[in-house]
PDB file of N, CA, C and O in Angstrom:
ATOM      1  N   UNK A   1       0.853  -1.176   0.000  1.00  0.00           N
ATOM      2  CA  UNK A   1       0.000   0.000   0.000  1.00  0.00           C
ATOM      3  C   UNK A   1       0.896   1.236   0.000  1.00  0.00           C
ATOM      4  O   UNK A   1       1.843   1.328   0.781  1.00  0.00           O
ATOM      5  N   UNK A   2       0.592   2.162  -0.866  1.00  0.00           N
ATOM      6  CA  UNK A   2       1.316   3.420  -0.934  1.00  0.00           C
ATOM      7  C   UNK A   2       0.692   4.363   0.102  1.00  0.00           C
ATOM      8  O   UNK A   2      -0.435   4.828  -0.074  1.00  0.00           O
ATOM      9  N   UNK A   3       1.429   4.641   1.178  1.00  0.00           N
ATOM     10  CA  UNK A   3       0.895   5.439   2.283  1.00  0.00           C
ATOM     11  C   UNK A   3       0.494   6.841   1.840  1.00  0.00           C
ATOM     12  O   UNK A   3      -0.494   7.382   2.337  1.00  0.00           O
ATOM     13  N   UNK A   4       1.239   7.436   0.919  1.00  0.00           N
ATOM     14  CA  UNK A   4       0.915   8.790   0.464  1.00  0.00           C
ATOM     15  C   UNK A   4      -0.406   8.801  -0.306  1.00  0.00           C
ATOM     16  O   UNK A   4      -1.232   9.693  -0.114  1.00  0.00           O
ATOM     17  N   UNK A   5      -0.601   7.820  -1.168  1.00  0.00           N
ATOM     18  CA  UNK A   5      -1.846   7.734  -1.931  1.00  0.00           C
ATOM     19  C   UNK A   5      -3.010   7.439  -0.984  1.00  0.00           C
ATOM     20  O   UNK A   5      -4.080   8.034  -1.113  1.00  0.00           O
ATOM     21  N   UNK A   6      -2.806   6.529  -0.039  1.00  0.00           N
ATOM     22  CA  UNK A   6      -3.855   6.210   0.937  1.00  0.00           C
ATOM     23  C   UNK A   6      -4.233   7.452   1.748  1.00  0.00           C
ATOM     24  O   UNK A   6      -5.411   7.685   2.016  1.00  0.00           O
ATOM     25  N   UNK A   7      -3.239   8.243   2.136  1.00  0.00           N
ATOM     26  CA  UNK A   7      -3.501   9.473   2.890  1.00  0.00           C
ATOM     27  C   UNK A   7      -4.304  10.467   2.049  1.00  0.00           C
ATOM     28  O   UNK A   7      -5.224  11.104   2.561  1.00  0.00           O
ATOM     29  N   UNK A   8      -3.967  10.602   0.775  1.00  0.00           N
ATOM     30  CA  UNK A   8      -4.712  11.498  -0.113  1.00  0.00           C
ATOM     31  C   UNK A   8      -6.171  11.057  -0.221  1.00  0.00           C
ATOM     32  O   UNK A   8      -7.081  11.884  -0.177  1.00  0.00           O
ATOM     33  N   UNK A   9      -6.384   9.753  -0.362  1.00  0.00           N
ATOM     34  CA  UNK A   9      -7.745   9.221  -0.458  1.00  0.00           C
ATOM     35  C   UNK A   9      -8.503   9.503   0.841  1.00  0.00           C
ATOM     36  O   UNK A   9      -9.649   9.953   0.809  1.00  0.00           O
ATOM     37  N   UNK A  10      -7.865   9.238   1.978  1.00  0.00           N
ATOM     38  CA  UNK A  10      -8.510   9.457   3.279  1.00  0.00           C
ATOM     39  C   UNK A  10      -8.864  10.926   3.477  1.00  0.00           C
ATOM     40  O   UNK A  10      -9.971  11.245   3.909  1.00  0.00           O
ATOM     41  N   UNK A  11      -7.931  11.818   3.165  1.00  0.00           N
ATOM     42  CA  UNK A  11      -8.180  13.259   3.324  1.00  0.00           C
ATOM     43  C   UNK A  11      -9.325  13.720   2.428  1.00  0.00           C
ATOM     44  O   UNK A  11     -10.178  14.498   2.853  1.00  0.00           O
ATOM     45  N   UNK A  12      -9.341  13.241   1.196  1.00  0.00           N
ATOM     46  CA  UNK A  12     -10.411  13.613   0.263  1.00  0.00           C
ATOM     47  C   UNK A  12     -11.763  13.104   0.767  1.00  0.00           C
ATOM     48  O   UNK A  12     -12.761  13.824   0.713  1.00  0.00           O
ATOM     49  N   UNK A  13     -11.792  11.873   1.253  1.00  0.00           N
ATOM     50  CA  UNK A  13     -13.044  11.294   1.753  1.00  0.00           C
ATOM     51  C   UNK A  13     -13.548  12.026   2.992  1.00  0.00           C
ATOM     52  O   UNK A  13     -14.739  12.320   3.092  1.00  0.00           O
ATOM     53  N   UNK A  14     -12.663  12.322   3.932  1.00  0.00           N
ATOM     54  CA  UNK A  14     -13.094  13.003   5.155  1.00  0.00           C
ATOM     55  C   UNK A  14     -13.557  14.421   4.839  1.00  0.00           C
ATOM     56  O   UNK A  14     -14.501  14.913   5.459  1.00  0.00           O
ATOM     57  N   UNK A  15     -12.908  15.084   3.886  1.00  0.00           N
ATOM     58  CA  UNK A  15     -13.327  16.433   3.490  1.00  0.00           C
ATOM     59  C   UNK A  15     -14.700  16.397   2.821  1.00  0.00           C
ATOM     60  O   UNK A  15     -15.557  17.232   3.111  1.00  0.00           O
ATOM     61  N   UNK A  16     -14.907  15.442   1.935  1.00  0.00           N
ATOM     62  CA  UNK A  16     -16.200  15.317   1.234  1.00  0.00           C
ATOM     63  C   UNK A  16     -17.304  14.978   2.233  1.00  0.00           C
ATOM     64  O   UNK A  16     -18.385  15.566   2.195  1.00  0.00           O
ATOM     65  N   UNK A  17     -17.030  14.038   3.120  1.00  0.00           N
ATOM     66  CA  UNK A  17     -18.011  13.620   4.112  1.00  0.00           C
ATOM     67  C   UNK A  17     -18.352  14.789   5.034  1.00  0.00           C
ATOM     68  O   UNK A  17     -19.517  14.983   5.381  1.00  0.00           O
ATOM     69  N   UNK A  18     -17.361  15.558   5.426  1.00  0.00           N
ATOM     70  CA  UNK A  18     -17.578  16.699   6.319  1.00  0.00           C
ATOM     71  C   UNK A  18     -18.458  17.769   5.692  1.00  0.00           C
ATOM     72  O   UNK A  18     -19.209  18.450   6.391  1.00  0.00           O
ATOM     73  N   UNK A  19     -18.367  17.918   4.376  1.00  0.00           N
ATOM     74  CA  UNK A  19     -19.184  18.930   3.689  1.00  0.00           C
ATOM     75  C   UNK A  19     -20.667  18.579   3.677  1.00  0.00           C
ATOM     76  O   UNK A  19     -21.515  19.471   3.673  1.00  0.00           O
ATOM     77  N   UNK A  20     -20.988  17.285   3.670  1.00  0.00           N
ATOM     78  CA  UNK A  20     -22.385  16.881   3.516  1.00  0.00           C
ATOM     79  C   UNK A  20     -22.999  16.289   4.775  1.00  0.00           C
ATOM     80  O   UNK A  20     -24.205  16.047   4.818  1.00  0.00           O
ATOM     81  N   UNK A  21     -22.192  16.054   5.798  1.00  0.00           N
ATOM     82  CA  UNK A  21     -22.679  15.382   7.005  1.00  0.00           C
ATOM     83  C   UNK A  21     -23.647  16.253   7.793  1.00  0.00           C
ATOM     84  O   UNK A  21     -23.485  17.470   7.890  1.00  0.00           O
ATOM     85  N   UNK A  22     -24.650  15.602   8.349  1.00  0.00           N
ATOM     86  CA  UNK A  22     -25.625  16.228   9.229  1.00  0.00           C
ATOM     87  C   UNK A  22     -25.555  15.471  10.553  1.00  0.00           C
ATOM     88  O   UNK A  22     -25.561  14.240  10.568  1.00  0.00           O
ATOM     89  N   UNK A  23     -25.489  16.198  11.653  1.00  0.00           N
ATOM     90  CA  UNK A  23     -25.296  15.580  12.967  1.00  0.00           C
ATOM     91  C   UNK A  23     -26.312  14.465  13.229  1.00  0.00           C
ATOM     92  O   UNK A  23     -25.930  13.381  13.671  1.00  0.00           O
ATOM     93  N   UNK A  24     -27.566  14.706  12.969  1.00  0.00           N
ATOM     94  CA  UNK A  24     -28.603  13.714  13.256  1.00  0.00           C
ATOM     95  C   UNK A  24     -28.374  12.425  12.470  1.00  0.00           C
ATOM     96  O   UNK A  24     -28.588  11.334  12.999  1.00  0.00           O
ATOM     97  N   UNK A  25     -27.945  12.537  11.225  1.00  0.00           N
ATOM     98  CA  UNK A  25     -27.660  11.345  10.417  1.00  0.00           C
ATOM     99  C   UNK A  25     -26.448  10.590  10.959  1.00  0.00           C
ATOM    100  O   UNK A  25     -26.434   9.359  10.985  1.00  0.00           O
ATOM    101  N   UNK A  26     -25.429  11.339  11.394  1.00  0.00           N
ATOM    102  CA  UNK A  26     -24.249  10.696  11.982  1.00  0.00           C
ATOM    103  C   UNK A  26     -24.617   9.992  13.278  1.00  0.00           C
ATOM    104  O   UNK A  26     -24.128   8.896  13.549  1.00  0.00           O
ATOM    105  N   UNK A  27     -25.480  10.617  14.089  1.00  0.00           N
ATOM    106  CA  UNK A  27     -25.904  10.012  15.352  1.00  0.00           C
ATOM    107  C   UNK A  27     -26.640   8.699  15.092  1.00  0.00           C
ATOM    108  O   UNK A  27     -26.437   7.718  15.806  1.00  0.00           O
ATOM    109  N   UNK A  28     -27.480   8.683  14.087  1.00  0.00           N
ATOM    110  CA  UNK A  28     -28.196   7.464  13.728  1.00  0.00           C
ATOM    111  C   UNK A  28     -27.227   6.395  13.221  1.00  0.00           C
ATOM    112  O   UNK A  28     -27.355   5.217  13.556  1.00  0.00           O
ATOM    113  N   UNK A  29     -26.272   6.814  12.422  1.00  0.00           N
ATOM    114  CA  UNK A  29     -25.253   5.891  11.910  1.00  0.00           C
ATOM    115  C   UNK A  29     -24.481   5.265  13.072  1.00  0.00           C
ATOM    116  O   UNK A  29     -24.243   4.057  13.089  1.00  0.00           O
ATOM    117  N   UNK A  30     -24.095   6.093  14.041  1.00  0.00           N
ATOM    118  CA  UNK A  30     -23.349   5.603  15.209  1.00  0.00           C
ATOM    119  C   UNK A  30     -24.223   4.666  16.034  1.00  0.00           C
ATOM    120  O   UNK A  30     -23.770   3.601  16.454  1.00  0.00           O
ATOM    121  N   UNK A  31     -25.459   5.053  16.266  1.00  0.00           N
ATOM    122  CA  UNK A  31     -26.374   4.251  17.072  1.00  0.00           C
ATOM    123  C   UNK A  31     -26.584   2.860  16.473  1.00  0.00           C
ATOM    124  O   UNK A  31     -26.664   1.867  17.198  1.00  0.00           O
ATOM    125  N   UNK A  32     -26.671   2.800  15.144  1.00  0.00           N
ATOM    126  CA  UNK A  32     -26.907   1.531  14.457  1.00  0.00           C
ATOM    127  C   UNK A  32     -25.622   0.754  14.168  1.00  0.00           C
ATOM    128  O   UNK A  32     -25.676  -0.393  13.724  1.00  0.00           O
ATOM    129  N   UNK A  33     -24.468   1.376  14.419  1.00  0.00           N
ATOM    130  CA  UNK A  33     -23.204   0.708  14.115  1.00  0.00           C
ATOM    131  C   UNK A  33     -22.953   0.568  12.623  1.00  0.00           C
ATOM    132  O   UNK A  33     -22.235  -0.334  12.190  1.00  0.00           O
ATOM    133  N   UNK A  34     -23.542   1.457  11.840  1.00  0.00           N
ATOM    134  CA  UNK A  34     -23.397   1.395  10.382  1.00  0.00           C
ATOM    135  C   UNK A  34     -21.969   1.701   9.952  1.00  0.00           C
ATOM    136  O   UNK A  34     -21.295   2.551  10.532  1.00  0.00           O
ATOM    137  N   UNK A  35     -21.527   0.990   8.924  1.00  0.00           N
ATOM    138  CA  UNK A  35     -20.235   1.232   8.300  1.00  0.00           C
ATOM    139  C   UNK A  35     -20.435   1.191   6.793  1.00  0.00           C
ATOM    140  O   UNK A  35     -21.144   0.327   6.275  1.00  0.00           O
ATOM    141  N   UNK A  36     -19.815   2.116   6.101  1.00  0.00           N
ATOM    142  CA  UNK A  36     -19.891   2.138   4.644  1.00  0.00           C
ATOM    143  C   UNK A  36     -18.544   1.719   4.082  1.00  0.00           C
ATOM    144  O   UNK A  36     -17.496   2.149   4.563  1.00  0.00           O
ATOM    145  N   UNK A  37     -18.583   0.869   3.052  1.00  0.00           N
ATOM    146  CA  UNK A  37     -17.365   0.424   2.377  1.00  0.00           C
ATOM    147  C   UNK A  37     -17.432   0.830   0.918  1.00  0.00           C
ATOM    148  O   UNK A  37     -18.485   0.793   0.282  1.00  0.00           O
ATOM    149  N   UNK A  38     -16.279   1.217   0.411  1.00  0.00           N
ATOM    150  CA  UNK A  38     -16.194   1.640  -0.984  1.00  0.00           C
ATOM    151  C   UNK A  38     -14.809   1.261  -1.503  1.00  0.00           C
ATOM    152  O   UNK A  38     -13.810   1.436  -0.805  1.00  0.00           O
ATOM    153  N   UNK A  39     -14.754   0.744  -2.718  1.00  0.00           N
ATOM    154  CA  UNK A  39     -13.472   0.488  -3.360  1.00  0.00           C
ATOM    155  C   UNK A  39     -13.131   1.690  -4.227  1.00  0.00           C
ATOM    156  O   UNK A  39     -13.960   2.170  -5.000  1.00  0.00           O
ATOM    157  N   UNK A  40     -11.900   2.169  -4.088  1.00  0.00           N
ATOM    158  CA  UNK A  40     -11.446   3.359  -4.795  1.00  0.00           C
ATOM    159  C   UNK A  40     -10.137   3.031  -5.495  1.00  0.00           C
ATOM    160  O   UNK A  40      -9.282   2.348  -4.931  1.00  0.00           O
ATOM    161  N   UNK A  41      -9.978   3.516  -6.721  1.00  0.00           N
ATOM    162  CA  UNK A  41      -8.706   3.364  -7.428  1.00  0.00           C
ATOM    163  C   UNK A  41      -7.895   4.625  -7.178  1.00  0.00           C
ATOM    164  O   UNK A  41      -8.330   5.732  -7.497  1.00  0.00           O
ATOM    165  N   UNK A  42      -6.710   4.444  -6.602  1.00  0.00           N
ATOM    166  CA  UNK A  42      -5.825   5.565  -6.310  1.00  0.00           C
ATOM    167  C   UNK A  42      -5.112   6.054  -7.554  1.00  0.00           C
ATOM    168  O   UNK A  42      -5.176   5.421  -8.608  1.00  0.00           O
ATOM    169  N   UNK A  43      -4.433   7.183  -7.429  1.00  0.00           N
ATOM    170  CA  UNK A  43      -3.705   7.731  -8.581  1.00  0.00           C
ATOM    171  C   UNK A  43      -2.556   6.832  -9.014  1.00  0.00           C
ATOM    172  O   UNK A  43      -2.000   7.008 -10.099  1.00  0.00           O
ATOM    173  N   UNK A  44      -2.193   5.855  -8.159  1.00  0.00           N
ATOM    174  CA  UNK A  44      -1.149   4.891  -8.501  1.00  0.00           C
ATOM    175  C   UNK A  44      -1.708   3.683  -9.250  1.00  0.00           C
ATOM    176  O   UNK A  44      -0.967   2.764  -9.600  1.00  0.00           O
ATOM    177  N   UNK A  45      -3.039   3.689  -9.497  1.00  0.00           N
ATOM    178  CA  UNK A  45      -3.683   2.605 -10.227  1.00  0.00           C
ATOM    179  C   UNK A  45      -4.061   1.414  -9.367  1.00  0.00           C
ATOM    180  O   UNK A  45      -4.654   0.456  -9.861  1.00  0.00           O
ATOM    181  N   UNK A  46      -3.725   1.464  -8.088  1.00  0.00           N
ATOM    182  CA  UNK A  46      -4.047   0.372  -7.176  1.00  0.00           C
ATOM    183  C   UNK A  46      -5.441   0.582  -6.582  1.00  0.00           C
ATOM    184  O   UNK A  46      -5.923   1.709  -6.472  1.00  0.00           O
ATOM    185  N   UNK A  47      -6.083  -0.545  -6.196  1.00  0.00           N
ATOM    186  CA  UNK A  47      -7.393  -0.463  -5.556  1.00  0.00           C
ATOM    187  C   UNK A  47      -7.248  -0.396  -4.050  1.00  0.00           C
ATOM    188  O   UNK A  47      -6.482  -1.149  -3.448  1.00  0.00           O
ATOM    189  N   UNK A  48      -7.994   0.516  -3.452  1.00  0.00           N
ATOM    190  CA  UNK A  48      -8.001   0.695  -2.012  1.00  0.00           C
ATOM    191  C   UNK A  48      -9.423   0.505  -1.498  1.00  0.00           C
ATOM    192  O   UNK A  48     -10.388   0.847  -2.181  1.00  0.00           O
ATOM    193  N   UNK A  49      -9.546  -0.041  -0.294  1.00  0.00           N
ATOM    194  CA  UNK A  49     -10.836  -0.170   0.351  1.00  0.00           C
ATOM    195  C   UNK A  49     -10.961   0.979   1.343  1.00  0.00           C
ATOM    196  O   UNK A  49     -10.077   1.191   2.173  1.00  0.00           O
ATOM    197  N   UNK A  50     -12.059   1.716   1.254  1.00  0.00           N
ATOM    198  CA  UNK A  50     -12.325   2.838   2.144  1.00  0.00           C
ATOM    199  C   UNK A  50     -13.500   2.454   3.042  1.00  0.00           C
ATOM    200  O   UNK A  50     -14.580   2.112   2.561  1.00  0.00           O
ATOM    201  N   UNK A  51     -13.273   2.515   4.335  1.00  0.00           N
ATOM    202  CA  UNK A  51     -14.287   2.200   5.326  1.00  0.00           C
ATOM    203  C   UNK A  51     -14.592   3.483   6.101  1.00  0.00           C
ATOM    204  O   UNK A  51     -13.677   4.134   6.604  1.00  0.00           O
ATOM    205  N   UNK A  52     -15.864   3.844   6.198  1.00  0.00           N
ATOM    206  CA  UNK A  52     -16.254   5.033   6.952  1.00  0.00           C
ATOM    207  C   UNK A  52     -17.240   4.619   8.043  1.00  0.00           C
ATOM    208  O   UNK A  52     -18.140   3.810   7.819  1.00  0.00           O
ATOM    209  N   UNK A  53     -17.044   5.192   9.221  1.00  0.00           N
ATOM    210  CA  UNK A  53     -17.928   4.888  10.341  1.00  0.00           C
ATOM    211  C   UNK A  53     -17.871   6.026  11.347  1.00  0.00           C
ATOM    212  O   UNK A  53     -17.036   6.924  11.242  1.00  0.00           O
ATOM    213  N   UNK A  54     -18.773   5.977  12.326  1.00  0.00           N
ATOM    214  CA  UNK A  54     -18.898   7.041  13.324  1.00  0.00           C
ATOM    215  C   UNK A  54     -18.771   6.427  14.717  1.00  0.00           C
ATOM    216  O   UNK A  54     -19.342   5.373  14.997  1.00  0.00           O
ATOM    217  N   UNK A  55     -18.018   7.098  15.581  1.00  0.00           N
ATOM    218  CA  UNK A  55     -17.847   6.687  16.969  1.00  0.00           C
ATOM    219  C   UNK A  55     -18.293   7.819  17.893  1.00  0.00           C
ATOM    220  O   UNK A  55     -18.209   8.989  17.519  1.00  0.00           O
ATOM    221  N   UNK A  56     -18.764   7.484  19.093  1.00  0.00           N
ATOM    222  CA  UNK A  56     -19.115   8.542  20.039  1.00  0.00           C
ATOM    223  C   UNK A  56     -17.844   9.205  20.559  1.00  0.00           C
ATOM    224  O   UNK A  56     -16.792   8.570  20.631  1.00  0.00           O
ATOM    225  N   UNK A  57     -17.943  10.464  20.914  1.00  0.00           N
ATOM    226  CA  UNK A  57     -16.835  11.196  21.494  1.00  0.00           C
ATOM    227  C   UNK A  57     -17.378  11.976  22.691  1.00  0.00           C
ATOM    228  O   UNK A  57     -18.570  11.895  22.985  1.00  0.00           O
ATOM    229  N   UNK A  58     -16.551  12.704  23.360  1.00  0.00           N
ATOM    230  CA  UNK A  58     -16.945  13.442  24.564  1.00  0.00           C
ATOM    231  C   UNK A  58     -17.993  14.512  24.262  1.00  0.00           C
ATOM    232  O   UNK A  58     -18.070  15.030  23.148  1.00  0.00           O
ATOM    233  N   UNK A  59     -18.791  14.830  25.271  1.00  0.00           N
ATOM    234  CA  UNK A  59     -19.766  15.932  25.217  1.00  0.00           C
ATOM    235  C   UNK A  59     -20.721  15.827  24.027  1.00  0.00           C
ATOM    236  O   UNK A  59     -20.988  16.823  23.355  1.00  0.00           O
ATOM    237  N   UNK A  60     -21.230  14.632  23.770  1.00  0.00           N
ATOM    238  CA  UNK A  60     -22.187  14.388  22.677  1.00  0.00           C
ATOM    239  C   UNK A  60     -21.628  14.664  21.290  1.00  0.00           C
ATOM    240  O   UNK A  60     -22.391  14.748  20.327  1.00  0.00           O
ATOM    241  N   UNK A  61     -20.324  14.806  21.168  1.00  0.00           N
ATOM    242  CA  UNK A  61     -19.700  14.967  19.856  1.00  0.00           C
ATOM    243  C   UNK A  61     -19.591  13.597  19.190  1.00  0.00           C
ATOM    244  O   UNK A  61     -19.641  12.564  19.859  1.00  0.00           O
ATOM    245  N   UNK A  62     -19.444  13.600  17.875  1.00  0.00           N
ATOM    246  CA  UNK A  62     -19.311  12.368  17.110  1.00  0.00           C
ATOM    247  C   UNK A  62     -18.009  12.398  16.313  1.00  0.00           C
ATOM    248  O   UNK A  62     -17.674  13.409  15.694  1.00  0.00           O
ATOM    249  N   UNK A  63     -17.287  11.295  16.333  1.00  0.00           N
ATOM    250  CA  UNK A  63     -16.025  11.184  15.604  1.00  0.00           C
ATOM    251  C   UNK A  63     -16.283  10.460  14.287  1.00  0.00           C
ATOM    252  O   UNK A  63     -16.682   9.296  14.275  1.00  0.00           O
ATOM    253  N   UNK A  64     -16.051  11.159  13.183  1.00  0.00           N
ATOM    254  CA  UNK A  64     -16.189  10.585  11.849  1.00  0.00           C
ATOM    255  C   UNK A  64     -14.829   9.999  11.463  1.00  0.00           C
ATOM    256  O   UNK A  64     -13.824  10.710  11.457  1.00  0.00           O
ATOM    257  N   UNK A  65     -14.798   8.710  11.144  1.00  0.00           N
ATOM    258  CA  UNK A  65     -13.546   8.022  10.865  1.00  0.00           C
ATOM    259  C   UNK A  65     -13.547   7.474   9.442  1.00  0.00           C
ATOM    260  O   UNK A  65     -14.527   6.889   8.981  1.00  0.00           O
ATOM    261  N   UNK A  66     -12.417   7.681   8.756  1.00  0.00           N
ATOM    262  CA  UNK A  66     -12.186   7.099   7.436  1.00  0.00           C
ATOM    263  C   UNK A  66     -10.931   6.252   7.540  1.00  0.00           C
ATOM    264  O   UNK A  66      -9.876   6.744   7.939  1.00  0.00           O
ATOM    265  N   UNK A  67     -11.044   4.973   7.181  1.00  0.00           N
ATOM    266  CA  UNK A  67      -9.906   4.058   7.199  1.00  0.00           C
ATOM    267  C   UNK A  67      -9.669   3.567   5.783  1.00  0.00           C
ATOM    268  O   UNK A  67     -10.596   3.108   5.115  1.00  0.00           O
ATOM    269  N   UNK A  68      -8.422   3.662   5.323  1.00  0.00           N
ATOM    270  CA  UNK A  68      -8.073   3.253   3.958  1.00  0.00           C
ATOM    271  C   UNK A  68      -7.040   2.143   4.034  1.00  0.00           C
ATOM    272  O   UNK A  68      -6.053   2.243   4.763  1.00  0.00           O
ATOM    273  N   UNK A  69      -7.281   1.084   3.273  1.00  0.00           N
ATOM    274  CA  UNK A  69      -6.363  -0.039   3.235  1.00  0.00           C
ATOM    275  C   UNK A  69      -6.266  -0.561   1.806  1.00  0.00           C
ATOM    276  O   UNK A  69      -7.171  -0.349   0.998  1.00  0.00           O
ATOM    277  N   UNK A  70      -5.181  -1.233   1.504  1.00  0.00           N
ATOM    278  CA  UNK A  70      -5.029  -1.895   0.215  1.00  0.00           C
ATOM    279  C   UNK A  70      -6.100  -2.973   0.138  1.00  0.00           C
ATOM    280  O   UNK A  70      -6.207  -3.806   1.037  1.00  0.00           O
ATOM    281  N   UNK A  71      -6.873  -2.963  -0.903  1.00  0.00           N
ATOM    282  CA  UNK A  71      -7.991  -3.892  -1.023  1.00  0.00           C
ATOM    283  C   UNK A  71      -7.539  -5.343  -0.957  1.00  0.00           C
ATOM    284  O   UNK A  71      -8.274  -6.190  -0.448  1.00  0.00           O
ATOM    285  N   UNK A  72      -6.358  -5.647  -1.454  1.00  0.00           N
ATOM    286  CA  UNK A  72      -5.863  -7.022  -1.495  1.00  0.00           C
ATOM    287  C   UNK A  72      -5.317  -7.496  -0.146  1.00  0.00           C
ATOM    288  O   UNK A  72      -5.256  -8.701   0.100  1.00  0.00           O
ATOM    289  N   UNK A  73      -4.924  -6.580   0.718  1.00  0.00           N
ATOM    290  CA  UNK A  73      -4.255  -6.942   1.969  1.00  0.00           C
ATOM    291  C   UNK A  73      -5.152  -6.823   3.185  1.00  0.00           C
ATOM    292  O   UNK A  73      -4.647  -6.704   4.301  1.00  0.00           O
ATOM    293  N   UNK A  74      -6.416  -6.848   3.016  1.00  0.00           N
ATOM    294  CA  UNK A  74      -7.421  -6.570   4.042  1.00  0.00           C
ATOM    295  C   UNK A  74      -6.914  -6.531   5.481  1.00  0.00           C
ATOM    296  O   UNK A  74      -7.087  -5.506   6.140  1.00  0.00           O
ATOM    297  N   UNK A  75      -6.307  -7.576   5.996  1.00  0.00           N
ATOM    298  CA  UNK A  75      -5.906  -7.552   7.404  1.00  0.00           C
ATOM    299  C   UNK A  75      -4.395  -7.606   7.599  1.00  0.00           C
ATOM    300  O   UNK A  75      -3.925  -7.552   8.735  1.00  0.00           O
ATOM    301  N   UNK A  76      -3.631  -7.712   6.529  1.00  0.00           N
ATOM    302  CA  UNK A  76      -2.179  -7.849   6.651  1.00  0.00           C
ATOM    303  C   UNK A  76      -1.496  -6.546   7.043  1.00  0.00           C
ATOM    304  O   UNK A  76      -0.438  -6.570   7.671  1.00  0.00           O
ATOM    305  N   UNK A  77      -2.074  -5.433   6.689  1.00  0.00           N
ATOM    306  CA  UNK A  77      -1.478  -4.131   6.961  1.00  0.00           C
ATOM    307  C   UNK A  77      -2.509  -3.269   7.696  1.00  0.00           C
ATOM    308  O   UNK A  77      -3.687  -3.260   7.339  1.00  0.00           O
ATOM    309  N   UNK A  78      -2.065  -2.559   8.705  1.00  0.00           N
ATOM    310  CA  UNK A  78      -2.978  -1.668   9.422  1.00  0.00           C
ATOM    311  C   UNK A  78      -3.462  -0.566   8.483  1.00  0.00           C
ATOM    312  O   UNK A  78      -2.671  -0.013   7.719  1.00  0.00           O
ATOM    313  N   UNK A  79      -4.744  -0.247   8.534  1.00  0.00           N
ATOM    314  CA  UNK A  79      -5.262   0.806   7.659  1.00  0.00           C
ATOM    315  C   UNK A  79      -4.755   2.185   8.069  1.00  0.00           C
ATOM    316  O   UNK A  79      -4.423   2.423   9.230  1.00  0.00           O
ATOM    317  N   UNK A  80      -4.704   3.072   7.107  1.00  0.00           N
ATOM    318  CA  UNK A  80      -4.388   4.474   7.367  1.00  0.00           C
ATOM    319  C   UNK A  80      -5.710   5.139   7.713  1.00  0.00           C
ATOM    320  O   UNK A  80      -6.688   4.977   6.984  1.00  0.00           O
ATOM    321  N   UNK A  81      -5.758   5.881   8.808  1.00  0.00           N
ATOM    322  CA  UNK A  81      -7.021   6.492   9.220  1.00  0.00           C
ATOM    323  C   UNK A  81      -6.911   8.006   9.340  1.00  0.00           C
ATOM    324  O   UNK A  81      -5.844   8.555   9.617  1.00  0.00           O
ATOM    325  N   UNK A  82      -8.029   8.651   9.126  1.00  0.00           N
ATOM    326  CA  UNK A  82      -8.193  10.075   9.353  1.00  0.00           C
ATOM    327  C   UNK A  82      -9.533  10.249  10.036  1.00  0.00           C
ATOM    328  O   UNK A  82     -10.461   9.476   9.796  1.00  0.00           O
ATOM    329  N   UNK A  83      -9.642  11.255  10.883  1.00  0.00           N
ATOM    330  CA  UNK A  83     -10.922  11.493  11.532  1.00  0.00           C
ATOM    331  C   UNK A  83     -11.123  12.975  11.792  1.00  0.00           C
ATOM    332  O   UNK A  83     -10.192  13.777  11.719  1.00  0.00           O
ATOM    333  N   UNK A  84     -12.346  13.305  12.092  1.00  0.00           N
ATOM    334  CA  UNK A  84     -12.711  14.653  12.499  1.00  0.00           C
ATOM    335  C   UNK A  84     -13.879  14.527  13.467  1.00  0.00           C
ATOM    336  O   UNK A  84     -14.603  13.532  13.443  1.00  0.00           O
ATOM    337  N   UNK A  85     -14.061  15.512  14.301  1.00  0.00           N
ATOM    338  CA  UNK A  85     -15.117  15.460  15.313  1.00  0.00           C
ATOM    339  C   UNK A  85     -16.155  16.543  15.032  1.00  0.00           C
ATOM    340  O   UNK A  85     -15.826  17.713  14.839  1.00  0.00           O
ATOM    341  N   UNK A  86     -17.420  16.116  15.016  1.00  0.00           N
ATOM    342  CA  UNK A  86     -18.531  17.051  14.832  1.00  0.00           C
ATOM    343  C   UNK A  86     -19.234  17.262  16.166  1.00  0.00           C
ATOM    344  O   UNK A  86     -19.543  16.313  16.885  1.00  0.00           O
ATOM    345  N   UNK A  87     -19.474  18.521  16.474  1.00  0.00           N
ATOM    346  CA  UNK A  87     -20.247  18.885  17.659  1.00  0.00           C
ATOM    347  C   UNK A  87     -21.730  18.764  17.348  1.00  0.00           C
ATOM    348  O   UNK A  87     -22.111  18.712  16.178  1.00  0.00           O
ATOM    349  N   UNK A  88     -22.580  18.719  18.382  1.00  0.00           N
ATOM    350  CA  UNK A  88     -24.016  18.636  18.153  1.00  0.00           C
ATOM    351  C   UNK A  88     -24.593  19.805  17.342  1.00  0.00           C
ATOM    352  O   UNK A  88     -25.635  19.666  16.701  1.00  0.00           O
ATOM    353  N   UNK A  89     -23.908  20.960  17.375  1.00  0.00           N
ATOM    354  CA  UNK A  89     -24.419  22.116  16.609  1.00  0.00           C
ATOM    355  C   UNK A  89     -23.964  22.081  15.141  1.00  0.00           C
ATOM    356  O   UNK A  89     -24.261  23.004  14.383  1.00  0.00           O
ATOM    357  N   UNK A  90     -23.241  21.018  14.733  1.00  0.00           N
ATOM    358  CA  UNK A  90     -22.825  20.865  13.339  1.00  0.00           C
ATOM    359  C   UNK A  90     -21.464  21.445  13.032  1.00  0.00           C
ATOM    360  O   UNK A  90     -21.000  21.335  11.897  1.00  0.00           O
ATOM    361  N   UNK A  91     -20.806  22.059  14.000  1.00  0.00           N
ATOM    362  CA  UNK A  91     -19.464  22.574  13.773  1.00  0.00           C
ATOM    363  C   UNK A  91     -18.438  21.485  14.059  1.00  0.00           C
ATOM    364  O   UNK A  91     -18.749  20.467  14.677  1.00  0.00           O
ATOM    365  N   UNK A  92     -17.225  21.714  13.605  1.00  0.00           N
ATOM    366  CA  UNK A  92     -16.161  20.727  13.745  1.00  0.00           C
ATOM    367  C   UNK A  92     -15.109  21.184  14.738  1.00  0.00           C
ATOM    368  O   UNK A  92     -14.820  22.375  14.853  1.00  0.00           O
ATOM    369  N   UNK A  93     -14.546  20.231  15.448  1.00  0.00           N
ATOM    370  CA  UNK A  93     -13.450  20.477  16.386  1.00  0.00           C
ATOM    371  C   UNK A  93     -12.160  20.259  15.615  1.00  0.00           C
ATOM    372  O   UNK A  93     -11.988  19.220  14.979  1.00  0.00           O
ATOM    373  N   UNK A  94     -11.267  21.207  15.663  1.00  0.00           N
ATOM    374  CA  UNK A  94      -9.953  21.067  15.011  1.00  0.00           C
ATOM    375  C   UNK A  94      -9.990  21.261  13.604  1.00  0.00           C
ATOM    376  O   UNK A  94      -8.957  21.171  12.941  1.00  0.00           O
TER     377      UNK A  94
END
């Protein structure tokens, strides 16, 4: 897995998700334990698996997590992750 390409994919996904996310939808996703998977072709031509999910955080905030891994190596290599935290009012921490 090319770590730089995986990081670019993760950053792009977290930025896109942050633009469209609504707190109530994220809360429902977290409550249900929903996870979304998507296969993405990186600029290096390799396929990456992108996993997105939501975890609870302090003070009713929600942590949006994007994990990217080489599609072929599912568990052999730790995924590269990026996250951001949404407050209940829809703003982001950090």
